[in-house]
N, C-alpha and C positions, 0 to 999 in steps of 0.2 A: 418727461414722465413725472407724475406727482404721486404723493402718498395715496391719494384717493383712487388710484387706478384699480386697486383691489381692496376688498373689504372683508374682514373676518371678525366674528364675535364669538367669545367663549362665555357661556352663562352657567352659573352654578346650578346643579340639579342633583340632589342626593338620591340614594337607592330607595329611600322610604317615600319618595314623592308619589303622589297619586297620578293617575292618567291625566287629569286636568292640569295638575301642576307641571308635569312634563311638557304638555302642550303649551302652557304659558311660557315655560322656559324656552322652548323652540321658537315660539312666536317672537319673543323678545330678542332672540339671537338673529332672527331673519328680518326684523322690522326695518333695519337700515340697509338692506341689500337691494337698493333701487334697481340696479342693472339686472339682477336676478328676476325680480318680479315683472320688469318690463319685458324680458324675453319670454317668461312663462305665460304672461298675460296675452301674448300674441299667438301662443301655440294652440293647435287643434288636437295634437296628440303628444303626450308626455310619457316616456318610458322611465321606469324607476328601477335602478339596479341596487337592490338590498344585498348586503352581506348576510345571507340567511340560509345557506345550503351546506349541510355537513351530516356525516353519519350519526344517527341518533344516539347510538351507544357511546359516542365519544364527546357528546355535548356536555360542557361544564357549566353548571348553574351556581351562581354565588349571589346571596342576598336578593333572591328573586329575579335576577337578571342573568341572561346568558353572558358568560365571560368572554367568549370568542366570537359571538354573533350578535347582530343587532337585536335588541330586546323588543318584546311586544309593545312596551310602553312608547318607545321612540318611533317604532313603525306606525302606531296609531296616531301619534302626534303629527308625523309627517303627512300621512294620508288626510287627516282632518284639515291640516293647514292648506294642502293643495286643493282639496275639495272646496274650501271656503274662498280661496283667493284666485282660482282659475276656473275656466269653463271647459278645459280640455278633457278629452278622453284619457283616462289614466290606465296604464297597465304596467305590471311588474314583469321583468324578464331576467332569466338567469340560466346559466349552464351549470355552474357550480363546480364542485370538486370531483375527482375520480372516486367513484363509489365502490371501489374494491371489486370491480368486475360485475357489479349489479347494474344492468342497463336501465332498469326502471327503479327508481327509489323515491316515490312520492313523499314518503315520510321524512326524507332529507330536507325538504323545503319547509322550514319550521315556521314560516309566517303565513302559511295558507289560511289558517283560521282568521287571522287579522285581515288579510286581503278580502276574504269572503264577507266580513263585517261591513266593509266599505264598498262592496260590489266591484272590486278591482280584479281583473283577470291576471293569472300568472301564465305567461307564455314560456313554454319549455324550449329553451334555446337549443337543446340537443336535437330536436325534431324540426326546428325552424329552417326554412330554406337559407342557404348561405350566399352572402354577398361578399365579393372581394372589394373591400373599401380602400380607397387611396388616401394616403396621409396628405392633408393640405400642404402644399409647398414642398412635398417630397419627404420621405421618412428619414429618421435617424439611423435605422438599420435596414428595414424593408420598406418598399414603396407602397405595399398594399398588404392587407390582412383579411383572413376569412372571418366574417362576423355574421350573426343572425340578422336576416334582412329586416325584421321588425325593429330591431334596435337602431339600425342605420337610417331607416325611413322615418322614424319618429321626428317630430318637429324639434323637440328638446329632450334632454335626458337629465335625470337627477341621480346622484350617487350618494348612497347612505351606507356608511361603514362603521365598524367598531374600531376604536383606537387600540392598536396592538404593535408590538415589535414583530420583526420577521427575520428569520435566520439568514435568508439570502438577500432580501431587499432592505434590511435595516429597520424600516418602518413600513407598515401596511395601512394606508389611509385611503382617501377617496380616489386617488389615481390608481393605486394597486387594486382597488375593488373592481376596476374595469377589466382586469385580467380575466375575471370570471365570465366574460362575454366572448372569449375567443372560441370559434367553432372547432369542434373536434373532428378527427378522422372518421370516415373516409373522405368527406367533402372539405374538411379543414385540415388541421395539423394536430398531431398528438400534443397534449399539454406540455410534455417534456421538451418539445421542439423549441418552444419559446421560453419556458422556465429553465433556461440553460445558462451556464456560466458565460459571462460577457454579454450575451444577447438580452437577458431579462431587463436590465435597467433601460436600455434603448427601446425595447418593445413597450415598456410602460410609458415612456415619454411619447412614443408614437400614438398609443391608445388614447392618452390624454388629449392629444391634438385632434384625433379623429372625432372623439365624442364631445369634448369641451363642455362638460356638464354645466347647466345654468345654475343649479343649486347643489351644494356639496355639504352634507350633514355628517357629523361624526358623533357617534354614541360613545361618550367618555364617562358614563355613569359608573360602570364596572368594566375594567379593562384587563389586558394581559401583557406582561413583559416576557422577554426571552425569545419566544418563537410563537408563530401564529397558531399552530395546531399542536402545541405541546400538551402535556397531561394536566395543565392547569395549576402547576405548582407556584406560579408567580403572578398572583392576582394584584391588580392595582385599583383601589377604590378612589378614582379620580374625582367623581362627583361633578361632571361637567358635560354640557352639550355645546358643540362647536358648529358653526355654520359660516360658509363663505361663498363668494360669487365666482371663484376660479379655483379649479382643483389643485393646481400647483401652489398658488399662494396660500390656500387653506391648509394644505399639507405642510408647507414650510412653516407657517405660524404655529401649527400644532406640534411639529417636530421640536421647535424650541420650547413649547410648553412641556414637552416630555423630558426636557433636560438635555436635548441634543442640539447640535449646531447645524442648521439646514444647508449651509454653504460648504460643509465638510464633504470630503470625497474619500474613496478608497485609498489607503487602508485604515482610515480613521474610524473608530467605532461611532455610530452603530453600523457604518458601511465597511465593515472589515472583511466582508465576503466578496463584494463587487462594488461597482460604481454607484453613485447616488443618482437615482433616476430623476429626482426633482432638479438637481443641478444640471443634468443633461438637457432637460426640457428648457430650463431658463437660458442656458447657453445658446439654444436654438431659437430664442425669442418667444417662447411660449411660457407665460407666467414669470414668476420671480422667486428667488430665495433670499432676496435682499429685504430684510425686515423693515428698512426705512421706506420702502415703496409700498408697504401694506398698511392700510388703515385698520389696525387691529386693536382690540381691547379684550381684557379678560377679567372676570370676577373672581378667578382663582389664581393662586400664585404659581410660580414656575420654579422647580419642576412640579408637575401634578402628582408625581409619585416616583417610586424607584424603577423607572423604565430602563431597560438595557437589552441588548441583543446577545443571545447565547453564542458562545464560540465552541464549535463542535469539531473543528479540524485545525491542524497546525498551520500557522500563518505562512510558513515557508512552503508548505504543500499547496496552499491556496494560490500563492504567487506563481508557483510552477504550473498549476492547472490553468491559470489565466494566460500565462505566456504560451503554453503549448496549445491551448485552444486557439489562440490567434495564429500560431504556426500552421495548424491544420486547416483553418479557414483559408489561409493564403495558399497552402498546398493544393486545396481543392480548386481555387481560382486558376492556378497555374497549370493544373493537370485536368481541367474540366473535360476536354474532348476525349481523353483516354478513359476517364471514369464514365463518361456518357456511353461509350461504346460497349461497356460491360454492365452498367447498372442503371440505364435509363429508366425513369419512373419508379425507382426503388429508393428507399431510405438506406443510408449508409452511416456507419460509425467509423470515423477515421482516427487512427492513433499512430503517431510516428511514421506518417506517410504510407500506412497500410490500411486496407479495408478490414476491420476486425469483425464486422457484422453487416449483413445487408438483407433486405426483404421488402416486398411490396406492402406487407403488413407492418405498420409502424410500432406495434407492440413488441418491444425487445424481449420481454419474458425473463430477463435476468438482470441482476444488479450490475450497473456499470462498473462498480468497483471489482466485481468478479471478472467481467470481461477484460478489464485493464490488466489482469494477470500479474506478471512479474514486474510491471511498471506502474505502480500505484500513483506515482507523481506525474505521469503523463496523461493528459486529458483525452477523453473521447469526445469528438465533435460530431454532432448529427447534422446531416444535410439530406434534403429531398433532391434527388438528381433529376431535375426538370430540364428537358431539352430546350424549353422556351425561357427558363429562369424568370417565370412570371412574377414571382414575389420580388425580384430584383434586390438581392442582398447587397449591402454596401460594404465591400471588402476593405474600403479605406479605414473603417473602424479598427480592423485587425492590424492594418499597416501602422496606424497611429499608436496602437498599444506597443508594438515592437519598437517603434521609433523612439518611444519615451522610456523604454525599459532601461 
C-alpha cells in the first residue's frame, strides 16, 4: 500500500465567502480526487446523502450557516460541481431523524429549495421500498441491513456532512452521515436498534462498506463541538471545506484536524462512550486510520478549533453498560430457542437475563433508564426475535468484549 491509496484535501473557506467562492473552494478540494471523478464519470445515477434533516425549531444558525447541518452554500457548490463534471441523473435521498412522532415533516428537509434550484429530486427514504442489503465480505455486526432501495440501486453515492462531535460516536463525519439511510420500522428497524451501545460503531463500519461513497464532502465552515444535536453552545468557526475519495480515510484525516487521534479507541476521548467506528472499519480492511497512508493536505492548521465530545455519564457506569450489553447478547444467543417459543417476531429488552419489555411494536414508549429500574448500571439490550435470524448478528463481537474485559 502507498500513500496515494487515499486522497483528502482541506481548503480554507470562511463564513463570509460568496456562493461562487464556496464553489471554487470545493472545486479546488476535489480537483486531485482522480478515483472519485473516474467513478462518478461512469455513473448513470448518483444518490446524494446530505446531512440536512432536523426539526426546524431546533436548527441553530451562526454567521449565516447552519451550525449542525450542511449549509445552502456547500450544497449549491456540491450540486453545481456534480452537474458540471458528470452526466448522471442526480437525486438526494434521506430518512433523517426521529421527528418527534410527526410522520410527515417536509419542513425538516432544509435543502429542498436548493435542490429545486438544480432540478434535483429529494427521495423520501421513509416511503421508499426497503432492500435488505448485504455487507460485502460479511458484516462486522450484521450481515445485512434494511436500506431504501433507491440508495442501494444507485450507481454511486456522495456523502455530504457537517463537521461535528457526537456524544456516542465521538465524531460524526461522512461515514456517520450514512446512518440516516437506515430504513425504519415496520419494514426496517427502529433507529434505536442500531443506535445502540456496542452495536453503533460496528453498524457504521458496515454502512461505510455497503455504500462506499465515491465522493465525501465535509462542510467545516461553521461546526459544532460536544454533541451533534445539542443546543448550539459549542460553535467552532473552522473555516474549511474537506473532500476525499474514501469515507474512512476522509473521516480519519478530518478527525486529526479536529485535534483527535483517529487510531484511538474506547475509552480514550473522543471515543469515551463506545468504540471508534473508523478503527473498526480499518481493522476489517476498509479504509485506513493510518495518516501515513493518506495523501492529505490542509490549508488550515490543526486543530481547526476547540472540538471535544461531551461526557454525560460516569465512565464506570458506561463500562458497566458495555459489559452487561455483551452479557445480554450472549444470553440471548444461548437461550434463543426458549425466547423464540415465547416472543417470536417481537422486540425484547433483556436485562440481567430477564425480558423487561416485549412487543411487536418497536416503540418502547418509555425511557430505558426508567425501565432499568433499581439497576441503572445494568444495560438493556434490544433484539428482534426472528425465527430465521435473517440479519445474522455476529455474537462473537460480544464474546470478544468479555474476553478482553
